[in-house]
C-alpha angles and dihedrals in degrees: 000000000000116000094239141006093259093064097038124129115235126194114208113202113189138119097213111094095206091055093045091050096050094044094046092047095051095042093050090046087056089051097254119144108239131210122181134210123178102194140025097262093050089048092058092047094048093046092051094045102039100032095211124204091228137014124209101201128191111209097212104069138150121250095008124022123236097252091054090048089051094049092051094047093049090060089060108033147001097235109156114252132202110195123214113211137176117253092249096045097092094143090056091053092051093047092046093052093047090050089056109267112164095220144338137216125202121226126269090044140175111254090212091054093047092050090051090052092048091054093046094050090049091047089059095042099048110070113241123228112287107281128215117287090252089070089076114098132204124190112175108300092349118096123184117193108194094185092059094031088232134137123195135187100208103310094337115107111221115224102222135164117235090259094049090048091052091050093049092046092051093051091046093050088055097042113175091012120112111232118198121223089252091055091049091050090052096046101038103031097028098219143058122281089191108221100341109101098159091099089070093050092048093053092045089052092052092045093050091052091056094043092052090056088060098034110022095170099045128079102217099171116042126200114224101202115239092004115058141257138315141180112227112235091230093055110154097356089115124010118213 
């Protein structure tokens, strides 16, 4: 993993030359190292050989489609992925988010917006310098150690992606407070998703699945209907 977002290696996977050209130009201009793949098979080969810090993955690809590429890569690594989707490919976006994609951008897209998302995904994925001890959080049986980038339920280490960890940490830091989807977007993603709040629900769904494996009888993240989500302050102090 590169030490900071400005020296990170980014793999662009797309079969449209104009999109490749504009992405490569802007990433290189921002001092990223750029690798290119033009179909699904080449994407797998490049990802395995180059081990990029981030993958920008189009879902409509020759030879092997983007969702299949993503599924295969996820068996081997946790490299962050930003998916590129067509405006009318809503089902692909939903599936991609549920599979664990870190973000998505709809074509045609704003280069400025995409660059902001690249930097935010890398910010979550690349561990920051060790913070002060007070940055650790405990809510009932849940302990989040920001310095080690670890979350535990009792003695059980939770296997979380960088995005899932950021979401859990945000909820824990605001224990017993209801956070709206808009607030979670601002605090976890760091920018505005306009009117699309499904990314929050998709990450919460993935996070709940992993939490239930460690604590099957405890509801750690509560839905407050019509408002948002919260983590009860007494989480895990007494299972029922």
